C-alpha positions in Angstrom: -16.1 -45.4 -59.9 -13.3 -47.0 -61.1 -10.3 -46.6 -58.1 -6.6 -46.5 -59.3 -4.4 -49.4 -56.9 -1.4 -47.7 -55.5 0.7 -48.9 -52.4 1.9 -45.7 -50.6 4.3 -44.7 -48.2 3.1 -43.2 -44.8 6.2 -43.4 -43.0 6.6 -40.3 -40.5 3.9 -38.9 -42.7 0.9 -37.0 -40.5 -2.4 -39.0 -40.4 -5.3 -37.9 -38.8 -8.0 -39.5 -37.4 -11.7 -38.6 -36.9 -13.3 -40.2 -34.2 -12.3 -42.4 -31.3 -14.6 -45.6 -31.4 -13.4 -49.2 -32.1 -13.3 -48.2 -35.7 -11.1 -45.5 -35.1 -8.9 -47.7 -33.2 -8.8 -50.2 -35.7 -7.7 -47.4 -38.3 -5.1 -45.7 -36.0 -3.6 -49.2 -35.8 -3.1 -50.0 -39.2 -1.7 -46.5 -39.4 1.2 -47.2 -36.8 1.8 -50.3 -38.3 3.0 -48.2 -41.2 4.9 -45.7 -39.3 2.4 -43.1 -39.9 2.6 -40.0 -37.2 -1.3 -40.2 -36.1 -3.6 -37.4 -34.9 -6.7 -38.5 -33.3 -9.5 -35.8 -33.1 -12.4 -37.0 -30.8 -13.8 -36.1 -27.5 -14.5 -39.6 -26.4 -11.8 -42.6 -27.3 -11.5 -46.2 -26.4 -9.5 -47.8 -24.0 -7.1 -48.7 -26.0 -6.9 -45.0 -27.9 -6.4 -43.5 -24.7 -3.4 -45.9 -23.7 -1.9 -45.1 -27.3 -1.9 -41.2 -27.0 -0.4 -41.6 -22.9 2.5 -43.5 -23.9 2.8 -41.0 -26.7 1.9 -43.6 -29.8 -0.4 -40.7 -31.3 -1.5 -37.1 -30.8 -4.9 -37.0 -29.2 -7.1 -34.0 -29.8 -10.1 -34.0 -27.1 -12.6 -32.4 -28.5 -14.9 -32.5 -31.4 -13.5 -31.9 -35.2 -13.3 -28.1 -36.0 -12.6 -27.2 -39.6 -9.2 -26.4 -40.2 -8.2 -29.4 -38.0 -6.5 -31.0 -40.9 -4.2 -28.6 -42.5 -1.0 -30.1 -42.7 -2.1 -33.6 -43.0 -0.9 -36.1 -45.6 -3.8 -38.6 -45.6 -7.4 -38.2 -43.2 -9.6 -41.0 -42.3 -12.9 -40.2 -40.9 -14.4 -43.2 -38.7 -17.3 -41.5 -37.3 -21.4 -42.1 -37.6 -22.0 -38.1 -38.0 -23.1 -37.0 -41.0 -22.7 -33.3 -40.8 -19.1 -34.2 -39.1 -17.8 -36.4 -42.5 -19.5 -33.5 -44.6 -17.1 -30.8 -43.5 -14.1 -33.2 -43.2 -14.7 -34.2 -46.8 -14.7 -30.4 -47.6 -11.9 -29.6 -46.3 -9.9 -32.4 -47.4 -11.0 -31.5 -51.4 -10.4 -28.1 -50.5 -6.4 -29.1 -49.4 -6.8 -32.1 -52.2 -6.0 -34.4 -49.2 -6.0 -38.4 -49.3 -9.5 -38.8 -47.6 -11.1 -42.1 -46.5 -14.8 -41.7 -44.7 -15.2 -45.6 -43.2 -18.0 -47.1 -45.2 -19.2 -43.9 -46.9 -17.7 -44.9 -50.4 -19.2 -41.1 -51.7 -17.2 -39.1 -49.6 -13.4 -41.3 -50.3 -11.1 -40.6 -52.4 -9.4 -43.4 -51.5 -10.7 -46.8 -50.3 -8.8 -49.1 -48.1 -9.0 -52.7 -49.6 -9.1 -55.5 -47.6 -5.6 -56.9 -47.2 -3.7 -60.6 -47.0 -0.7 -60.3 -45.3 2.3 -62.4 -45.2 5.9 -60.2 -44.1 6.1 -57.8 -47.2 3.8 -60.1 -48.9 0.7 -57.6 -49.5 -2.2 -58.9 -51.5 -5.0 -56.8 -52.0 -8.9 -57.0 -52.8 -11.0 -54.2 -53.8 -14.6 -54.0 -54.5 -14.5 -50.2 -55.5 -16.3 -50.3 -51.9 -19.5 -52.3 -53.5 -19.4 -55.3 -51.7 -17.0 -55.6 -48.6 -18.4 -58.7 -47.3 -17.2 -59.7 -50.8 -13.7 -58.4 -50.5 -13.6 -60.0 -46.5 -14.5 -63.3 -48.7 -12.1 -63.3 -51.0 -9.3 -62.3 -48.1 -10.4 -65.2 -46.2 -9.7 -68.0 -49.3 -6.6 -66.3 -50.2 -5.5 -66.6 -46.8 -5.9 -70.0 -47.0 -4.1 -70.1 -49.9 -0.7 -68.2 -49.2 0.9 -69.1 -46.0 4.2 -68.0 -44.0 6.6 -70.3 -46.9 5.3 -67.3 -49.5 6.9 -64.6 -47.0 10.4 -67.1 -46.5 10.0 -67.4 -50.9 10.5 -63.1 -50.6 12.7 -62.9 -48.4 15.2 -65.9 -50.1 14.7 -63.3 -53.7 14.9 -60.6 -52.0 18.2 -61.5 -50.3 19.3 -62.8 -53.7 18.5 -60.0 -55.7 21.8 -58.2 -54.7 23.8 -60.6 -55.7 22.6 -60.9 -59.0 22.5 -57.6 -59.8 26.5 -57.6 -58.7 27.0 -59.6 -62.1 26.6 -56.5 -64.1 24.4 -58.3 -66.4 22.0 -57.0 -68.8 18.6 -56.4 -67.8 16.9 -58.7 -70.4 19.6 -61.6 -68.8 18.5 -60.8 -64.6 14.7 -61.2 -65.4 16.1 -65.0 -66.9 17.9 -65.5 -63.5 15.2 -64.5 -61.6 12.6 -66.3 -63.3 14.6 -69.5 -63.0 15.4 -68.9 -59.4 12.0 -69.2 -58.9 11.6 -73.0 -59.4 8.2 -74.2 -59.8 8.4 -76.2 -56.6 10.5 -73.6 -54.6 7.6 -72.5 -52.5 6.9 -76.1 -51.8 10.6 -77.1 -50.6 10.4 -73.9 -48.3 7.2 -75.3 -47.0 9.2 -78.4 -46.1 12.0 -76.7 -45.0 14.4 -78.2 -47.8 17.3 -76.1 -47.3 20.1 -78.7 -49.0 17.7 -79.2 -52.0 17.3 -75.4 -52.1 20.8 -74.1 -51.8 21.4 -77.1 -54.6 19.3 -75.4 -56.6 20.7 -71.5 -56.0 24.2 -73.4 -56.5 23.2 -74.7 -60.1 21.8 -70.9 -61.2 24.1 -68.6 -60.0 27.2 -70.8 -59.8 29.0 -72.9 -57.3 30.5 -70.0 -55.7 28.1 -68.0 -54.3 27.7 -67.0 -50.8 24.1 -68.3 -49.4 24.2 -67.4 -46.1 21.0 -65.9 -46.8 19.8 -69.0 -46.1 21.4 -69.3 -42.8 20.0 -66.2 -41.5 16.1 -67.4 -42.7 17.1 -70.5 -41.0 17.9 -68.7 -37.8 14.6 -66.4 -38.1 12.8 -69.0 -38.3 14.0 -71.0 -35.2 13.8 -67.8 -33.1 10.4 -67.5 -34.3 9.3 -70.8 -33.2 11.3 -70.5 -29.6 9.1 -67.3 -29.2 
């Protein structure tokens, strides 16, 4: 099967996880990291999941899954080895046109979770269409070595400069050229070295000497705070 790649905003959306083991725990933490409203269904859960429920981070239904439990869900993840439950969850999700991932059982999934490399808001995802999670993991590890924190700095810098460029009111074609010019071939290396003066000179050369570069000061302060922590 060929999957359509997509990034989904799940913030404040109801997401249901069926299962209470370590796989479920990993899925729950991933959903929470992206702002989902998580309901967990399982008669037994890990200590960490129990703590999350006690702290009000998730809603825990302390019993096994029952048909009808998925009503109102936006996304469902089944993290249980019980094949009968997997099949029931799949049937309900299909009937309700819900997004469903059954951990390690591709045949029941209408979406799969790719291996992902993250540096801040930069996300690089690898998918093997469920054929080889081991290969996806190896590729993720290789990419993690290639794309360090400096790439997040580049993203933050370009994100800060974007409204400055757009405020000029230039045509889209001209803006595109400016953004490409701002992405100097050595920008990543300069950020890795924290060569702020050269970066500042480059931005001024592209956007003009009068442009406000407060974004560079912000990046420097954030880096200093992170290093102190």
